[in-house]
C-alpha distance (Angstrom), angle and dihedral (degrees) to the residues before:
residue distance angle dihedral
X1 . . .
X2 3.75 . .
X3 3.75 117.9 .
X4 3.78 108.0 -138.0
X5 3.76 97.6 -173.9
X6 3.80 97.4 42.6
X7 3.77 130.4 -101.5
X8 3.74 120.0 -15.1
X9 3.76 113.8 -92.4
X10 3.78 116.8 -105.6
X11 3.78 128.6 -144.9
X12 3.79 94.3 -76.1
X13 3.80 104.6 19.4
X14 3.75 141.8 50.3
X15 3.74 130.6 -130.2
X16 3.74 130.2 -52.2
X17 3.80 96.1 -70.6
X18 3.80 126.6 102.5
X19 3.80 114.4 -13.1
X20 3.80 102.7 -170.2
X21 3.77 143.8 35.1
X22 3.77 131.4 -134.0
X23 3.79 117.3 -129.5
X24 3.80 129.4 -176.2
X25 3.80 116.4 -147.1
X26 3.79 114.5 -124.6
X27 3.81 90.4 -152.7
X28 3.81 105.8 50.3
X29 3.81 101.3 7.9
X30 3.81 95.1 -122.5
X31 3.80 116.5 151.6
X32 3.81 116.8 -148.8
X33 3.78 139.6 168.0
X34 3.80 114.8 -116.0
X35 3.80 134.8 -168.1
X36 3.79 125.3 -155.7
X37 3.79 88.2 -107.0
X38 3.81 89.6 65.4
X39 3.80 92.1 65.2
X40 3.77 119.1 103.7
X41 3.80 113.2 -157.6
X42 3.79 88.7 -15.9
X43 3.81 97.3 -53.5
X44 3.78 132.9 96.5
X45 3.80 126.8 -131.7
X46 3.79 126.5 -149.0
X47 3.78 112.0 -108.5
X48 3.80 91.5 -144.7
X49 3.81 105.8 45.9
X50 3.85 100.5 8.8
X51 3.81 91.4 -123.6
X52 3.82 115.5 155.1
X53 3.83 118.4 -116.2
X54 3.77 98.8 -133.7
X55 3.80 92.8 175.1
X56 3.81 94.0 67.8
X57 3.76 128.8 50.7
X58 3.80 133.6 -179.2
X59 3.78 112.6 -133.3
X60 3.79 131.3 -174.8
X61 3.79 125.0 -152.8
X62 3.76 141.3 162.9
X63 3.83 114.7 -76.5
X64 3.81 91.8 -127.0
X65 3.79 92.7 58.9
X66 3.81 95.3 71.9
X67 3.74 130.8 51.2
X68 3.77 100.5 -159.7
X69 3.78 112.9 7.7
X70 3.80 97.6 62.6
X71 3.79 125.4 -143.5
X72 3.78 102.6 -42.0
X73 3.78 131.6 26.1
X74 3.75 139.2 156.4
X75 3.79 117.4 -110.5
X76 3.74 130.8 -167.4
X77 3.78 109.2 -115.3
X78 3.77 107.0 -137.2
X79 3.74 123.4 -178.1
X80 3.82 91.4 -160.7
X81 3.80 95.9 55.4
X82 3.80 112.8 51.5
X83 3.82 97.3 150.2
X84 3.81 110.6 126.5
X85 3.75 116.1 -117.2
X86 3.76 121.0 -116.6
X87 3.76 113.9 -106.7
X88 3.79 127.9 -156.5
X89 3.80 113.1 -161.5
X90 3.77 115.4 -132.2
X91 3.79 129.0 -174.7
X92 3.82 93.1 -132.6
X93 3.80 129.9 17.6
X94 3.74 114.7 -114.7
X95 3.81 124.0 -131.3
X96 3.77 120.3 -93.6
X97 3.79 117.1 -90.8
X98 3.76 121.9 -128.0
X99 3.81 109.7 -79.2
X100 3.78 127.5 -143.6
X101 3.82 119.7 -130.9
X102 3.82 111.6 -90.1
X103 3.73 118.8 -104.1
X104 3.78 119.4 -102.8
X105 3.80 105.7 -94.3
X106 3.79 136.5 149.1
X107 3.79 90.1 -98.2
X108 3.77 121.4 39.5
X109 3.78 110.7 -126.0
X110 3.81 112.6 -119.4
X111 3.75 118.2 -111.2
X112 3.78 125.7 -135.8
X113 3.79 112.5 -96.0
X114 3.77 113.7 -117.9
X115 3.80 118.9 179.3
X116 3.78 99.5 175.9
X117 3.75 117.1 161.3
X118 3.80 92.3 -7.4
X119 3.82 93.5 66.6
X120 3.78 117.4 125.0
X121 3.78 91.9 -119.9
X122 3.81 102.8 171.3
X123 3.80 129.8 32.4
X124 3.79 90.3 -123.4
X125 3.79 91.5 62.6
X126 3.79 91.7 42.0
X127 3.81 91.9 51.0
X128 3.80 91.9 47.3
X129 3.80 92.2 53.4
X130 3.81 93.6 46.8
X131 3.79 91.0 46.7
X132 3.80 94.5 48.2
X133 3.80 92.8 48.4
X134 3.79 91.9 47.3
X135 3.80 94.2 49.8
X136 3.80 92.7 46.4
X137 3.79 91.1 50.3
X138 3.80 93.7 49.6
X139 3.77 90.7 50.7
X140 3.81 91.1 50.8
X141 3.82 90.7 50.5
X142 3.81 90.4 49.2
X143 3.80 91.3 51.2
X144 3.80 91.2 50.9
X145 3.80 91.5 50.6
X146 3.79 92.8 50.3
X147 3.79 90.9 48.2
X148 3.81 91.1 54.3
X149 3.82 92.1 47.1
X150 3.80 92.3 52.7
X151 3.81 99.5 40.6
X152 3.78 102.6 34.4
X153 3.79 105.4 28.2
X154 3.82 98.2 34.0
X155 3.79 95.8 -121.4
X156 3.78 114.9 164.0
X157 3.79 116.7 -94.2
X158 3.80 88.4 -123.9
X159 3.80 89.3 84.0
X160 3.82 90.5 68.5
X161 3.79 93.6 61.8
X162 3.79 92.4 41.5
X163 3.79 92.6 49.0
X164 3.80 91.1 50.0
X165 3.80 92.4 52.9
X166 3.80 92.2 45.2
X167 3.80 91.7 48.5
X168 3.82 94.4 51.0
X169 3.79 92.5 48.5
X170 3.80 91.4 45.2
X171 3.80 92.2 52.3
X172 3.79 91.4 46.5
X173 3.80 91.7 49.9
X174 3.80 92.5 50.2
X175 3.86 89.6 60.0
X176 3.77 90.7 -142.9
X177 3.80 91.1 145.8
X178 3.79 96.1 56.5
X179 3.77 115.0 134.7
X180 3.79 93.3 -124.0
X181 3.80 94.6 44.4
X182 3.81 95.5 109.1
X183 3.79 93.3 46.5
X184 3.79 91.6 47.1
X185 3.81 93.3 50.4
X186 3.80 93.4 50.6
X187 3.79 92.1 44.3
X188 3.79 92.0 52.3
X189 3.78 91.7 47.9
X190 3.79 92.8 49.6
X191 3.80 90.9 48.0
X192 3.80 89.7 51.0
X193 3.80 90.9 50.5
X194 3.80 91.8 50.1
X195 3.78 91.3 48.5
X196 3.79 90.8 49.3
X197 3.79 91.8 50.7
X198 3.78 90.3 47.6
X199 3.79 92.2 50.9
X200 3.80 93.3 48.0
X201 3.82 99.0 41.4
X202 3.76 99.9 33.2
X203 3.81 92.1 -151.6
X204 3.78 104.3 75.7
X205 3.78 121.0 68.0
X206 3.78 128.6 -151.5
X207 3.78 109.8 -89.9
X208 3.74 132.8 -163.7
X209 3.77 111.1 -83.2
X210 3.78 117.8 -125.5
X211 3.77 116.9 -174.8
X212 3.80 109.0 -160.0
X213 3.77 108.3 167.0
X214 3.77 102.9 168.6
X215 3.75 124.6 -170.5
X216 3.79 99.2 -61.3
X217 3.77 123.4 98.1
X218 3.76 120.7 -107.3
X219 3.79 119.2 -103.9
X220 3.77 113.4 -101.8
X221 3.80 95.2 -110.8
X222 3.80 92.6 51.6
X223 3.78 91.1 42.7
X224 3.81 92.5 57.2
X225 3.76 89.6 48.8
X226 3.81 91.5 50.1
X227 3.80 90.8 50.2
X228 3.78 92.8 57.6
X229 3.79 91.5 42.7
X230 3.79 88.5 59.0
X231 3.80 91.4 44.6
X232 3.80 92.3 50.9
X233 3.78 90.7 50.5
X234 3.80 92.2 49.6
X235 3.78 92.2 49.0
X236 3.78 90.4 51.8
X237 3.80 94.3 48.0
X238 3.81 97.1 39.6
X239 3.81 109.9 12.2
X240 3.77 121.1 -163.2
X241 3.80 91.7 -111.8
X242 3.81 89.7 60.6
X243 3.81 87.4 85.9
X244 3.82 89.1 62.8
X245 3.80 90.3 47.9
X246 3.81 91.4 51.2
X247 3.81 90.5 50.2
X248 3.80 92.3 51.0
X249 3.80 92.1 45.0
X250 3.81 91.0 51.5
X251 3.82 90.4 50.1
X252 3.80 89.7 49.0
X253 3.81 93.0 52.6
X254 3.82 91.3 44.7
X255 3.85 88.8 55.2
X256 3.79 93.4 -118.8
X257 3.81 119.6 159.6
X258 3.82 91.1 -123.1
X259 3.80 115.0 134.5
X260 3.82 131.1 -161.0
X261 3.80 87.4 -112.7
X262 3.82 88.9 61.3
X263 3.80 93.5 50.7
X264 3.80 91.2 46.7
X265 3.81 94.3 48.0
X266 3.81 94.7 46.4
X267 3.80 92.2 47.2
X268 3.80 92.6 46.2
X269 3.79 93.5 49.6
X270 3.78 93.9 45.3
X271 3.80 94.9 -114.1
X272 3.80 89.8 116.8
X273 3.83 113.4 49.9
X274 3.78 106.8 -107.4
X275 3.80 116.8 97.4
X276 3.81 95.5 47.8
X277 3.80 98.6 19.8
X278 3.81 91.8 111.6
X279 3.82 89.7 72.4
X280 3.82 89.8 67.8
X281 3.80 96.9 47.6
X282 3.79 95.9 78.5
X283 3.81 90.6 46.0
X284 3.79 91.8 55.9
X285 3.81 100.7 34.7
X286 3.77 101.1 29.4
X287 3.76 129.5 -117.3
X288 3.79 115.1 -30.6
X289 3.82 94.2 -142.3
X290 3.79 92.1 86.4
X291 3.78 95.3 44.1
X292 3.80 108.0 27.2
X293 3.81 133.3 17.8
X294 3.83 91.8 -139.7
X295 3.79 121.4 80.4
X296 3.79 125.4 -125.1
X297 3.80 90.5 -108.7
X298 3.80 90.6 57.5
X299 3.79 93.2 44.6
X300 3.78 105.4 42.4
X301 3.79 110.4 17.0
X302 3.83 106.1 114.2
X303 3.75 119.8 -134.9
X304 3.80 92.9 -144.3
X305 3.80 141.8 -13.2
X306 3.78 112.1 -95.6
X307 3.81 114.5 -116.4
X308 3.78 125.3 -112.6
X309 3.81 94.6 -106.3
X310 3.81 92.6 48.3
X311 3.81 91.2 45.0
X312 3.78 92.6 56.3
X313 3.80 91.4 44.0
X314 3.81 90.9 50.0
X315 3.81 90.5 52.1
X316 3.80 90.0 50.5
X317 3.79 90.7 48.2
X318 3.81 91.8 52.3
X319 3.80 90.9 49.7
X320 3.79 90.1 49.5
X321 3.80 93.5 48.2
X322 3.79 94.8 50.9
X323 3.81 94.3 40.9
X324 3.80 101.4 -112.5
X325 3.79 119.5 166.6
X326 3.79 100.6 -143.0
X327 3.80 126.5 -158.7
X328 3.77 122.7 -136.2
X329 3.77 120.6 -89.7
X330 3.78 119.1 -74.9
X331 3.78 93.2 -97.3
X332 3.79 96.2 179.6
X333 3.81 95.3 53.4
X334 3.81 95.3 42.6
X335 3.81 94.2 45.5
X336 3.80 91.1 47.6
X337 3.77 89.8 51.4
X338 3.82 93.0 50.7
X339 3.81 93.5 47.5
X340 3.78 90.6 48.7
X341 3.82 92.3 51.2
X342 3.82 90.1 50.7
X343 3.84 92.4 47.5
X344 3.81 92.9 -122.8
X345 3.83 125.4 149.2
X346 3.79 104.9 -90.1
X347 3.82 96.7 -171.4
X348 3.79 92.1 59.0
X349 3.81 102.8 38.4
X350 3.80 105.6 34.0
X351 3.85 99.0 62.5
X352 3.81 91.7 53.5
X353 3.80 91.3 46.5
X354 3.82 90.8 51.0
X355 3.82 90.0 53.2
X356 3.79 90.6 54.7
X357 3.80 89.8 47.0
X358 3.80 93.2 51.0
X359 3.77 91.6 44.0
X360 3.81 100.1 47.3
X361 3.83 104.1 26.2
X362 3.81 93.9 -173.8
X363 3.78 117.7 -153.4
X364 3.82 90.8 -123.7
X365 3.82 89.2 77.2
X366 3.83 90.4 72.7
X367 3.78 123.2 77.8
X368 3.78 116.1 -103.2
X369 3.79 134.3 -166.4
X370 3.81 90.6 -137.7
X371 3.83 107.8 106.0
X372 3.83 91.1 -160.7
X373 3.79 95.8 57.9
X374 3.78 120.6 102.7
X375 3.83 112.0 -95.7
X376 3.77 120.2 -106.0
X377 3.80 93.8 -115.4
X378 3.82 89.4 62.2
X379 3.79 90.2 58.5
X380 3.81 90.0 50.5
X381 3.80 89.2 52.6
X382 3.81 91.2 48.8
X383 3.81 91.4 55.3
X384 3.81 90.7 50.1
X385 3.82 91.8 49.6
X386 3.81 92.7 50.8
X387 3.81 90.3 48.2
X388 3.82 91.2 50.8
X389 3.80 92.9 48.1
X390 3.79 91.5 51.5
X391 3.79 94.9 45.7
X392 3.80 98.7 43.2
X393 3.81 98.0 32.7
X394 3.80 95.8 -123.4
X395 3.79 98.5 174.7
X396 3.79 106.8 133.4
X397 3.81 100.2 -72.8
X398 3.82 90.5 141.4
X399 3.79 98.4 -112.9
X400 3.81 91.5 148.6
X401 3.78 91.9 53.4
X402 3.78 91.7 53.6
X403 3.79 118.2 79.5
X404 3.81 105.2 -80.6
X405 3.77 99.2 -153.6
X406 3.77 116.0 123.4
X407 3.80 90.8 -122.1
X408 3.78 135.3 12.0
X409 3.75 121.3 -115.2
X410 3.81 90.4 -92.9
X411 3.79 91.7 50.9
X412 3.81 96.3 -109.0
X413 3.77 123.3 134.1
X414 3.82 110.9 -105.9
X415 3.81 90.2 -146.3
X416 3.81 90.7 64.0
X417 3.81 91.1 76.9
X418 3.81 93.3 49.3
X419 3.80 121.8 98.0
X420 3.80 114.8 -106.9
X421 3.80 92.6 -106.6
X422 3.81 91.2 57.0
X423 3.78 98.1 44.5
X424 3.80 109.7 110.4
X425 3.75 119.8 -130.1
X426 3.76 115.6 -100.4
X427 3.80 93.3 21.3
X428 3.78 96.4 153.5
X429 3.77 121.6 102.8
X430 3.78 91.8 -116.4
X431 3.80 92.7 61.5
X432 3.77 135.9 56.8
X433 3.79 99.4 -106.3
X434 3.77 135.7 180.0
X435 3.81 93.6 -85.9
X436 3.79 91.6 52.9
X437 3.79 90.3 45.7
X438 3.81 94.3 54.1
X439 3.80 93.2 43.3
X440 3.79 91.6 49.1
X441 3.79 91.1 50.1
X442 3.82 90.7 48.4
X443 3.78 90.4 51.7
X444 3.81 92.8 45.1
X445 3.81 90.6 49.8
X446 3.80 90.7 61.3
X447 3.79 92.7 44.2
X448 3.80 96.8 50.8
X449 3.78 106.2 104.2
X450 3.79 113.5 -161.1
X451 3.82 94.4 166.2
X452 3.78 119.3 108.7
X453 3.78 121.1 -106.4
X454 3.79 93.6 -117.8
X455 3.82 92.4 59.2
X456 3.80 95.9 61.6
X457 3.79 97.4 85.9
X458 3.78 140.4 -2.2
X459 3.80 96.1 -106.8
X460 3.83 92.0 55.1
X461 3.78 91.4 47.3
X462 3.81 93.6 50.5
X463 3.80 90.8 48.3
X464 3.80 89.9 48.7
X465 3.80 91.8 51.8
X466 3.80 91.5 48.6
X467 3.81 97.6 46.7
X468 3.82 102.8 30.8
X469 3.80 112.4 18.7
X470 3.82 99.1 37.6
X471 3.81 105.4 20.3
X472 3.78 120.7 170.0
X473 3.81 94.9 23.3
X474 3.79 109.9 121.8
X475 3.79 124.4 -158.8
X476 3.75 127.7 -139.4
X477 3.78 122.4 -104.5
X478 3.78 91.7 -101.5
X479 3.79 92.5 51.1
X480 3.80 92.4 48.7
X481 3.79 90.0 50.7
X482 3.80 91.1 49.3
X483 3.82 91.6 49.7
X484 3.81 90.8 51.6
X485 3.80 90.5 51.8
X486 3.80 92.3 52.3
X487 3.81 92.1 45.9
X488 3.81 91.1 51.6
X489 3.80 89.9 49.9
X490 3.80 91.5 50.9
X491 3.79 92.7 46.0
X492 3.79 91.8 48.9
X493 3.78 92.1 50.5
X494 3.80 90.6 48.8
X495 3.80 93.0 49.3
X496 3.79 91.6 47.2
X497 3.80 93.8 56.7
X498 3.82 108.1 46.9
X499 3.81 92.9 158.8
X500 3.78 92.3 62.2
X501 3.77 89.7 47.5
X502 3.80 91.7 53.6
X503 3.80 90.6 49.4
X504 3.78 89.1 50.8
X505 3.78 91.5 52.4
X506 3.78 90.8 50.6
X507 3.79 89.5 55.5
X508 3.79 118.3 83.8
X509 3.78 118.4 -170.2
X510 3.79 91.0 -17.3
X511 3.82 93.9 -58.0
X512 3.79 116.8 115.2
X513 3.77 116.4 -136.1
X514 3.77 106.0 -95.1
X515 3.81 121.0 -115.4
X516 3.73 129.4 -154.0
X517 3.78 125.1 -135.7
X518 3.80 92.2 -93.1
X519 3.79 91.6 53.4
X520 3.80 98.3 -107.8
X521 3.78 119.6 133.7
X522 3.76 125.6 -115.0
X523 3.78 113.6 -75.2
X524 3.74 143.3 146.0
X525 3.79 91.1 -96.1
X526 3.80 102.3 40.9
X527 3.74 125.5 40.0
X528 3.79 130.2 121.4
X529 3.78 120.6 -159.4
X530 3.77 96.3 -142.0
X531 3.78 125.1 -178.3
X532 3.80 91.6 -95.6
X533 3.79 89.6 50.8
X534 3.79 91.1 51.3
X535 3.79 90.9 49.8
X536 3.79 89.1 52.3
X537 3.80 91.3 50.1
X538 3.81 91.7 49.2
X539 3.79 91.4 48.7
X540 3.81 91.3 48.5
X541 3.80 91.1 49.7
X542 3.79 90.7 52.7
X543 3.80 91.2 49.3
X544 3.81 90.2 54.3
X545 3.81 94.9 47.2
X546 3.82 98.1 -98.3
X547 3.77 128.3 131.7
X548 3.81 114.9 -142.5
X549 3.78 117.3 -123.1
X550 3.84 119.3 -160.6
X551 3.80 117.5 -127.8
X552 3.77 116.7 -77.6
X553 3.80 113.3 -99.5
X554 3.77 100.0 -173.4
X555 3.78 115.4 37.5
X556 3.78 112.3 -151.0
X557 3.80 90.6 -173.2
X558 3.77 137.3 1.8
X559 3.79 93.1 -136.7
X560 3.78 133.6 104.3
X561 3.82 114.2 -50.2
X562 3.80 115.9 -135.9
X563 3.79 115.9 -153.8
X564 3.77 123.3 -147.6
X565 3.77 135.5 -163.0
X566 3.77 120.5 -120.7
X567 3.78 137.2 -169.7
X568 3.80 115.6 -108.2
X569 3.82 119.8 178.8
X570 3.77 91.4 -15.6
X571 3.82 97.3 -51.0
X572 3.80 131.6 97.7
X573 3.80 109.7 -112.0
X574 3.81 129.2 -172.5
X575 3.78 115.5 -130.1
X576 3.78 126.6 -156.6
X577 3.77 147.0 137.5
X578 3.78 124.1 -94.2
X579 3.82 91.5 -109.1
X580 3.78 91.6 57.9
X581 3.81 93.6 44.3
X582 3.82 93.1 51.4
X583 3.79 87.7 51.4
X584 3.79 97.5 47.4
X585 3.81 99.6 40.9
X586 3.83 93.6 61.0
X587 3.79 92.3 52.4
X588 3.80 91.5 45.6
X589 3.79 92.5 52.2
X590 3.79 91.6 48.2
X591 3.81 91.4 49.9
X592 3.84 90.0 44.8
X593 3.79 94.7 -127.4
X594 3.78 134.0 119.4
X595 3.79 116.8 -85.3
X596 3.81 91.8 -123.9
X597 3.82 91.2 54.3
X598 3.79 90.9 54.9
X599 3.80 91.3 43.8
X600 3.81 90.6 53.5
X601 3.81 90.4 50.5
X602 3.82 90.2 50.5
X603 3.81 91.2 51.7
X604 3.80 90.8 49.5
X605 3.81 91.8 50.7
X606 3.80 91.1 48.2
X607 3.80 91.0 52.7
X608 3.79 90.3 50.5
X609 3.81 92.4 49.8
X610 3.81 90.9 47.8
X611 3.80 90.0 51.1
X612 3.81 91.2 50.4
X613 3.81 91.3 49.2
X614 3.79 90.8 49.6
X615 3.80 92.4 51.9
X616 3.79 91.1 47.3
X617 3.79 90.0 50.9
X618 3.78 91.7 51.1
X619 3.81 91.0 49.0
X620 3.80 92.3 50.8
X621 3.82 91.4 48.5
X622 3.79 89.5 50.7
X623 3.80 90.9 52.0
X624 3.79 93.4 48.4
X625 3.80 94.5 44.2
X626 3.81 107.4 32.8
X627 3.78 115.8 -169.1
X628 3.80 115.1 -97.5
X629 3.79 111.3 -118.8
């Protein structure tokens, strides 16, 4: 039988007529189309400025209460007219009549909401639409991230194919496309609710959950709850940050020198699409109103940026779930990058570090799904530190305490007065010696900038908040004008005080560039460890949990010095000389980890190397003195 008036109205919608209303915001003047699903507690919010439309309210009623308007309609809320409307009960709601276009007024009259055949009748269909939209959006975000990595950061195009394969296998392993996924999610949620009620009341007991949906549509209140139940399940199975983990895992397999700190920094600063990537989903996939009741902001806006430790652990977990046999990190590329950033001689240090890497092969160089394990970059730093200590004989001789200038005032070499056991290797002016190494590391420590780009000045921070933190939120004309006034005031004050601006540029991370007594800045060729400088170093060591050791006066051996941790006043404290601390703090700041974490990794590597040497010694003794049979 033909339906003249459209589809029959359901429990919360009318026939197959208009399905949305057009509202104009009184605050910013933006005109948008809204569905009943967009209402929160009966009211609608502007998508531009988040202002609440108090003049329009979504109401739900029983279908038998109205003769013409069906089960749900939008009514103008008027404070002047509070007289209740007359209602004529009817056994069945009648279809909507043909409506005439509204007259041109200042405010567009809302239209009755009619869902018709497009209603999300059963939870299975609703869950399928939410799931499909969510998976499509994640794939679009992943493609944008890979495009930025290849075009902007010169990563090899191989990562695109690897990331695609990893993503497909990861989605298949998660079993998000199982046929009973929607039923299972709702059953688990209902069981959790019953268990919660039982725990709080003490009388009810958890019962077996039976989901019998039938052919009727869900009420609107239950439907909104089901939508967010599906979304919560999807975010637990495939979180938004999994796209970052897949990108890092693809770079790791492709042997790229990309670290978790890079992914985190680029995502945090908005250079890698993540924080505001949801604004591009609707542009590439179309509006979500026709396909999913949830908006892109609700689906894909991340709550926070995952940390570097969690990012590496998530990548290891994905590789473990899909059965990937991962190689170790690209030690050569990462070590070369670190040495280059610290301005250290690569040709001299890197070959020795690679020998230690090939000899020891510590397990910390492989990705792990344990979020509490030390990151792989810390192990790379530990190998470099051990190689530097062996090459430059940094074993507590007190080089940092001695004047670190290349020459004394009379032109003599300060190392000439040192005993042979305390003379650092490569102490001549033609070579890069221990003094130059420590001075270069001290200078690099002050130059390493771990702050984000948006935190350098107020204008950058405001632009970051507008484009990354709060994207898609438009301001009114008055607010834009007020922001321009404040920006002009800030710019004028900055231009009027150039001296303060120069001082600010000379400051890195709140630490002013150090000056020597003669007024020269810190450098590899001119630095004097004065008494005030030594006091600062001692104070910094105490702040980082280190106990300062004075230089060794009597050397029992000229070999490698192994540091230990000891208990002082009930707490475990790291002990070390100033030479060692100056060396380790620069690498820790570059790796963005705590100094004690890197020190612990160095001690662990030293124990492993000592164990290997002991086993080699035993094997050689056994070969020289074979047992007599």
